[in-house]
C-alpha positions as CSV (number, residue, x, y, z in Angstrom):
1,M,251.3,70.0,-12.4
2,R,252.0,72.5,-15.1
3,L,254.4,75.3,-14.3
4,P,253.1,78.8,-14.9
5,R,253.2,79.7,-18.5
6,L,256.1,82.0,-19.6
7,I,255.4,84.9,-22.0
8,T,258.3,85.1,-24.5
9,L,259.3,88.3,-26.3
10,W,261.6,88.1,-29.3
11,L,264.0,90.9,-30.1
12,A,264.9,90.6,-33.8
13,G,268.6,90.9,-34.7
14,A,269.3,93.5,-37.4
15,A,272.2,93.9,-39.7
16,V,274.1,97.1,-38.9
17,L,275.6,99.0,-41.8
18,L,278.9,100.7,-41.1
19,P,279.1,104.3,-42.4
20,V,281.2,105.1,-45.5
21,A,283.8,107.8,-45.1
22,A,282.7,110.7,-47.4
23,C,283.0,114.4,-48.1
24,S,281.0,116.8,-50.2
25,S,282.1,115.1,-53.5
26,D,282.3,111.5,-54.6
27,E,286.1,111.5,-54.3
28,P,287.8,110.5,-51.1
29,A,289.3,113.4,-49.0
30,A,293.0,114.1,-49.4
31,G,295.2,111.7,-47.4
32,S,292.4,109.2,-46.8
33,A,291.7,105.9,-48.5
34,P,288.3,104.7,-49.5
35,Q,286.7,102.2,-47.0
36,A,284.7,99.3,-48.2
37,T,281.1,99.0,-47.0
38,T,280.8,96.0,-44.7
39,D,277.9,94.3,-42.9
40,A,278.3,93.6,-39.2
41,P,277.3,90.0,-38.2
42,A,273.6,89.7,-37.5
43,E,272.9,89.6,-33.7
44,A,271.4,86.3,-32.5
45,P,267.8,86.6,-31.4
46,Q,267.6,87.3,-27.7
47,E,264.9,85.8,-25.5
48,E,263.5,87.7,-22.6
49,E,261.3,85.7,-20.2
50,V,258.5,87.4,-18.4
51,N,256.8,85.5,-15.6
52,A,253.1,85.0,-16.0
53,H,251.0,84.9,-12.9
54,P,249.6,81.4,-12.2
55,F,246.1,82.7,-11.5
56,T,245.7,85.3,-14.3
57,G,248.4,84.7,-16.9
58,K,249.5,88.3,-16.6
59,P,253.0,89.6,-15.9
60,Y,254.0,90.0,-12.3
61,E,257.1,91.1,-10.4
62,K,256.5,89.2,-7.1
63,L,254.2,86.4,-6.0
64,R,252.1,87.4,-3.0
65,P,250.1,85.5,-0.4
66,V,246.7,84.1,-1.2
67,L,243.5,85.4,0.5
68,A,240.2,83.6,0.0
69,V,237.0,85.4,1.0
70,K,233.4,84.1,1.2
71,I,231.1,86.7,-0.4
72,E,227.3,87.0,-0.2
73,N,225.6,86.5,-3.6
74,T,221.9,87.3,-3.2
75,A,220.1,90.5,-4.1
76,A,220.2,91.6,-0.4
77,G,224.0,91.7,-0.4
78,K,224.6,93.4,-3.7
79,P,226.5,95.3,-5.0
80,Q,229.6,93.4,-3.7
81,L,232.8,95.2,-3.0
82,G,236.2,94.0,-4.1
83,L,235.3,91.4,-6.7
84,K,236.8,93.4,-9.5
85,S,240.2,92.9,-8.0
86,A,239.9,89.1,-7.5
87,D,242.1,86.8,-9.6
88,I,239.6,83.9,-9.4
89,V,235.9,83.9,-8.4
90,Y,234.2,80.5,-7.6
91,I,230.4,80.2,-7.8
92,E,229.2,77.6,-5.3
93,Q,225.8,76.2,-4.6
94,V,224.5,76.5,-1.0
95,E,221.3,75.7,0.8
96,A,217.9,76.1,-1.0
97,G,219.5,76.2,-4.4
98,L,221.1,79.6,-3.9
99,T,224.7,80.5,-4.6
100,R,227.6,82.1,-2.7
101,L,231.0,83.2,-4.0
102,M,234.6,82.4,-2.9
103,A,236.9,85.1,-4.2
104,I,240.6,84.4,-4.5
105,F,243.0,87.4,-4.2
106,S,246.7,87.5,-4.7
107,S,248.0,89.6,-7.6
108,K,245.7,92.5,-6.6
109,L,244.4,93.4,-3.1
110,P,241.4,95.7,-2.7
111,A,241.4,97.8,0.4
112,K,238.0,96.4,1.5
113,V,235.9,93.4,0.5
114,G,232.4,92.2,1.3
115,P,229.7,91.4,2.3
116,V,231.6,88.6,4.1
117,R,229.4,85.6,4.8
118,S,229.6,82.2,6.5
119,A,231.8,79.2,5.3
120,R,230.5,76.0,3.7
121,I,232.0,72.5,3.6
122,S,232.8,72.9,-0.2
123,D,235.2,75.7,0.7
124,L,237.4,73.3,2.6
125,H,237.7,71.1,-0.4
126,I,238.6,73.9,-2.8
127,A,241.2,75.7,-0.6
128,P,244.0,73.1,-0.4
129,Q,245.0,73.5,-4.0
130,F,246.3,77.0,-3.0
131,G,248.5,75.5,-0.3
132,K,247.5,77.1,3.0
133,P,245.7,80.4,2.1
134,A,244.3,82.9,4.5
135,F,240.5,82.3,4.7
136,S,238.1,85.1,5.6
137,Y,234.5,84.2,6.5
138,S,231.8,85.1,9.0
139,G,230.9,82.1,11.1
140,A,230.0,78.5,10.3
141,Q,227.8,75.7,11.6
142,T,229.1,74.6,15.0
143,K,229.7,71.0,13.8
144,M,231.9,72.4,11.0
145,L,234.2,74.4,13.2
146,P,236.5,71.4,14.0
147,L,236.9,70.8,10.3
148,I,237.9,74.4,9.6
149,A,240.5,74.1,12.4
150,E,242.0,71.0,10.7
151,A,241.8,72.4,7.2
152,S,244.7,73.5,5.0
153,L,244.1,77.2,5.7
154,F,244.8,80.1,8.1
155,D,241.6,81.1,9.8
156,V,241.2,84.9,9.7
157,G,237.4,84.8,10.1
158,D,235.6,87.4,12.2
159,S,235.7,85.3,15.4
160,H,239.5,84.9,15.1
161,N,240.3,88.3,13.8
162,P,237.5,90.7,14.8
163,G,239.6,93.8,14.4
164,A,239.7,93.3,10.6
165,Y,235.9,93.5,10.2
166,F,233.5,96.4,10.3
167,R,229.8,97.1,9.7
168,Q,229.2,99.1,6.5
169,P,226.8,102.0,7.0
170,G,223.7,102.0,4.7
171,R,223.4,98.2,4.7
172,F,221.5,95.9,7.0
173,A,222.7,92.8,8.9
174,P,223.9,90.2,8.1
175,Y,224.7,91.8,4.7
176,N,226.7,94.7,6.1
177,L,229.9,92.9,7.3
178,F,233.0,93.9,5.4
179,A,236.7,93.4,6.0
180,N,240.0,95.3,5.6
181,T,242.2,93.0,3.5
182,K,245.5,94.1,4.8
183,Q,244.4,93.4,8.4
184,L,243.2,90.0,7.3
185,L,246.6,89.0,5.8
186,A,248.4,90.6,8.8
187,K,247.0,87.7,10.9
188,A,248.3,85.1,8.4
189,P,251.9,86.0,7.9
190,K,252.7,82.5,6.7
191,A,249.9,82.2,4.2
192,S,251.0,80.4,1.0
193,K,252.0,82.5,-2.0
194,A,250.3,82.0,-5.3
195,K,251.5,78.9,-7.2
196,D,250.6,76.7,-10.1
197,I,247.0,75.5,-9.8
198,G,246.8,73.9,-13.2
199,F,245.6,76.9,-15.2
200,T,247.3,77.6,-18.6
201,F,247.0,80.9,-20.5
202,G,247.6,81.8,-24.1
203,D,246.1,81.6,-27.5
204,A,242.7,80.0,-27.9
205,P,242.6,76.5,-29.4
206,E,241.2,76.0,-32.8
207,G,237.4,75.6,-33.2
208,G,234.9,76.7,-30.6
209,T,231.3,77.8,-31.2
210,P,230.6,81.5,-31.5
211,R,228.3,82.6,-28.7
212,K,226.7,85.9,-27.8
213,S,225.7,84.6,-24.3
214,Y,225.7,81.5,-22.2
215,T,223.4,80.8,-19.3
216,V,224.1,78.5,-16.3
217,K,221.4,77.6,-13.8
218,W,221.2,76.5,-10.2
219,P,217.9,75.5,-8.5
220,A,217.3,79.1,-7.3
221,A,219.9,81.2,-9.2
222,R,220.6,81.9,-12.9
223,F,223.8,83.4,-14.3
224,T,224.1,84.7,-17.9
225,F,227.5,85.6,-19.4
226,A,227.2,87.9,-22.4
227,W,230.2,88.6,-24.6
228,S,231.2,92.3,-25.0
229,E,233.5,92.8,-28.0
230,A,234.2,96.3,-26.8
231,K,235.4,95.3,-23.4
232,Q,236.8,91.9,-24.4
233,Q,234.9,90.4,-21.5
234,W,231.9,88.2,-20.6
235,L,229.7,90.6,-18.8
236,I,227.7,89.0,-16.0
237,W,223.9,89.1,-15.4
238,Q,222.3,87.3,-12.4
239,D,218.7,86.4,-12.3
240,G,218.1,88.7,-15.3
241,K,219.8,91.8,-13.8
242,K,223.2,93.3,-14.5
243,D,225.7,92.2,-11.8
244,M,227.1,95.6,-10.8
245,A,230.2,96.2,-8.7
246,A,230.2,98.6,-5.7
247,E,233.2,100.3,-7.2
248,G,231.2,101.0,-10.3
249,G,230.6,99.2,-13.6
250,Q,229.3,95.7,-14.4
251,L,231.2,92.7,-13.3
252,G,232.8,90.6,-16.1
253,A,235.8,88.5,-17.0
254,P,237.7,87.5,-20.1
255,T,237.4,83.8,-19.2
256,I,234.4,82.0,-17.7
257,V,234.7,78.3,-16.8
258,V,231.6,76.3,-16.4
259,Q,232.8,73.3,-14.5
260,Y,230.2,70.5,-14.3
261,T,230.5,68.7,-11.0
262,K,228.7,66.2,-8.8
263,T,226.6,67.8,-6.1
264,E,225.2,65.8,-3.3
265,R,223.9,66.2,0.3
266,S,226.5,66.9,3.0
267,Q,226.1,66.1,6.7
268,F,225.3,69.8,7.4
269,H,222.1,71.7,7.2
270,D,220.8,75.1,8.2
271,K,218.2,76.0,10.9
272,N,215.4,75.5,8.3
273,Q,216.6,71.9,7.8
274,S,217.9,72.7,4.3
275,Y,220.9,70.5,3.7
276,T,224.2,72.0,2.6
277,P,225.3,70.8,-0.8
278,L,228.8,69.2,-1.1
279,V,230.3,70.1,-4.4
280,H,232.9,67.6,-5.6
281,T,235.8,69.3,-7.2
282,T,238.2,66.3,-7.4
283,G,238.1,63.6,-10.0
284,K,237.2,64.2,-13.6
285,G,234.4,65.8,-15.6
286,S,233.4,68.0,-18.5
287,A,233.4,71.8,-18.8
288,I,232.6,74.7,-21.1
289,V,235.2,77.4,-21.4
290,L,234.0,80.8,-22.6
291,R,236.6,83.1,-24.1
292,D,237.0,85.4,-27.1
293,G,233.2,85.3,-27.8
294,K,233.3,81.5,-28.2
295,A,232.4,78.4,-26.2
296,F,234.8,75.6,-26.1
297,K,234.1,72.0,-24.9
298,A,236.7,70.9,-22.4
299,K,237.5,68.3,-19.8
300,W,238.8,68.9,-16.3
301,E,240.8,66.7,-13.9
302,R,241.9,67.2,-10.3
303,E,243.7,64.2,-8.8
304,S,243.6,65.2,-5.2
305,E,242.6,68.1,-3.0
306,D,246.2,69.5,-2.7
307,S,246.6,69.5,-6.4
308,G,245.3,71.9,-9.0
309,T,242.7,71.5,-11.6
310,T,243.8,71.0,-15.2
311,F,241.6,71.9,-18.2
312,T,242.1,70.3,-21.6
313,T,240.4,70.4,-25.0
314,M,238.5,67.3,-26.1
315,S,241.6,66.2,-28.0
316,G,243.7,66.4,-24.8
317,E,245.6,69.7,-25.5
318,P,245.8,72.4,-22.8
319,M,242.7,74.5,-22.7
320,N,244.3,77.9,-22.5
321,F,242.4,80.7,-20.8
322,A,242.6,84.4,-21.8
323,P,244.9,86.4,-19.5
324,G,242.9,88.1,-16.8
325,Q,240.3,87.3,-14.2
326,V,238.7,83.9,-14.3
327,W,235.3,82.9,-13.0
328,V,234.6,79.3,-12.3
329,A,231.0,78.3,-12.1
330,L,230.7,75.0,-10.2
331,A,227.4,73.6,-11.6
332,S,225.5,70.4,-12.2
333,R,224.2,69.4,-15.6
334,K,220.8,69.1,-14.0
335,P,220.2,71.5,-11.2
336,V,219.3,69.7,-8.0
337,I,218.7,70.5,-4.4
338,P,220.3,67.6,-2.5
């Protein structure tokens, strides 16, 4: 796996000119001898290394624990709270062709986050690349609970950590369950700290196709990412409406990754007999990376569930992301309800 990229700053050496002894005239002062002008040896370039956060590519002083939170993503649960502070946001397909989010927090931690919703089997396949993160969710199918207990995560869901959750006034159940993030992490003192998950950040590769917008579809959801030159972000629309944050403003990110994956039927289904999709995030596949107002064709690879996902250009070079928040849309080339 790649190590986090280092941002290098160069301090140029400069020749320093020693002052010449002088008085008010061109002649040397009495009792003093003229001094020759000499150049001091040029200083060697000094290299200062600044750590770049493995999730965002931005400078950091200290790596912090990872918190993953399942977030509602239908109109009934909007606007969501806390997403603006996430390092990474995954869009996952769930039952009936709808989508749900898994937000990853580490470099920033909002005070509150939500609406918190139930876990899905795909979450358990995404989480191990972060080591053993704290995982916040609200319930799961009974048959899935043993799998959560065995998964590589610390369970800080509402049944294990009820004191961290509260009902937000002005919203209706089940879309009114929110959580205090510090209380979530307090129940997972050994949660893994952020580490390399395969992302690289830096200058964009050559090429790319200029795009004003890019649309990704699921069977019952549609996301459009539109480039804002002023904000240097891809602003987000869902189902034709601006995706607004509860904190204010429209959601957006400097990098959007459309990761095309295989989606098939899992062993789980809801009370309406709609089967839960299993999104495969290991193996290899194609992707589209949106950054700097362009779309880049890319390839992705994840060897195992405890390893990160690497993204490369079609020629095999690292596909650098723009520093900042990253959204990863896990989608199928042809939307399908398994």
